[in-house]
N, C-alpha and C positions, 0 to 999 in steps of 0.2 A: 503493500500499499505506500501510495505517495502522499505526503503531506506537504501543502503549501501553506506559507505563512504571511501575512500582510498586518501591517499596523501604523498608525499615525504618530505623531510626536508624544502624544499620552500613553499610548501603548510599546513605545519602541524598546524602553530597557526592560519590560518584561517579555516582550517578544524575543530578546536577545537571549534570555535566561531559558526561554522554553526553548528555542532553537538548540542551545547546547546542550540541553536535557535530552532532547529528541534524537539528537545525533550520538549521544552517548548510549541510547538505548537500540541504535541501529537501523534506527527509521530513516528514510529515503526523504530529506526535506529539500523544498525548494522555496527560497524566500524571496517574495515579490516586493518586497522594502516596506516601510521607509528603511534606507541604508544609514541616515543620521536624526540625529532629533532637531526637528525644525519647526519651531511654534508655527510658523506660516503655512504648513502643509495641511492638507486635507484628505481626511480618511477615504473618500470614495476613489482616490487616485491609486491607493494601495489595496483595498477591499476588492474594486472590480477586476483586477487581475486574477486574485485568488479565487473569486466566484466562477470566472471564466474558465478557470483550469479546471476547476471542479465539476462545472457543467459538463464539460469535454467527457468525462468518463464518472459519473456520480457514484457508482458501486465501488470503483476501485481507488477513488481519491478522496482526500478529506483535506479540509482548511480550517486554519486557526486564525481567527481576526482579532485584533486588538485596539481598542480605543479607551476614552476615559470611562464610558458606561458600557460600552458594547452595543449600546440599542442601535445607533445610527448606522454602526457596522452591520449588523444583523438586517437593518432595513435595506442597505445597499444589496448584499448578498442575495437576500431573498427575493430581489428582481429578477434573477436569473432562472430559467428554465431548468428544473431537475435539483435545485439546491434547495436544501431546507436547513436554513441556520438557525441555531438555539443560542439565546444569550445565559451567560453564567457571571454574577458578580457578587457572589458569595451565597451564605446560607447552607440549608442541607445539599449535600453532594448527590443525593438520590435524585434531584432533578435533572443533573446531568445524564444518570443512568436512562432514565425515564426518556430524555430526548432523543437517545439511540433506541431504546426497547419499544417504543411505541410511535415514534415519529421519523425513525431512520434519519436522524439529522447528520448532514455530512458535512457541516461548518459549525464551529463553535466560536461564538463571538464572547470574549472576555471583557469584563470591566475593570480595566488596570487600577484605576483609581480606587476600586474596592476589595481587590484581593490582592493577597501578599503573594510572593513568589511559591511558598510552600503552598497555600491554597488553590493557586493556580497549576501547579503540577500534578497535585492529586485529582484536581478536576480532570487535566487534560488526560492523565494516565487512566482514570476510571471510564471517561468518554471513549477512548480508543480502545479499552478492552471490552467495553460492552455491544454485544450483537444485537442486530433488530430482530425482535421476536420473530417477525413473519407472521404474526397472525393474522388470521383473515380480516377481522375487523379493523386493524392498522393499516394492512394493505389497501382496503376498500376506502379507508378515510384518504390516505395518501393519492390515490387514484382519483379521488373526488377533488382533492385541493389542486392535483397537477392538470386536472381538466378546467379550472376557471380561465 
């Protein structure tokens, strides 16, 4: 599985930490930027390339996008057909598992201003390890959503 990363200035430092962790775990990682912390950058410039890459092969690719809250990043990502982005900015990690089990989320949007490096790594690890359940009701709902 290939993992694409993208972040604006607010998520840049955490993206770099996650990138190092992913590489240490043996994941194939491609960074779509930002490549420096520039307060004038705009998250769509880095999220859209991640979403496009995931949309090309949504079953075999995943994305992790980071910004201040993760909300705008998920909004951008979810505009691409085949992408299902879920937001995590702290709280029970079970929500990360449910995004995979029930929604087959293929992009995780992290709110870098709300999670520590440790919390983010735990969430990413859990998200990557959780398979989609494949239950008929979840497949049906995803198909309905994709048809909108």
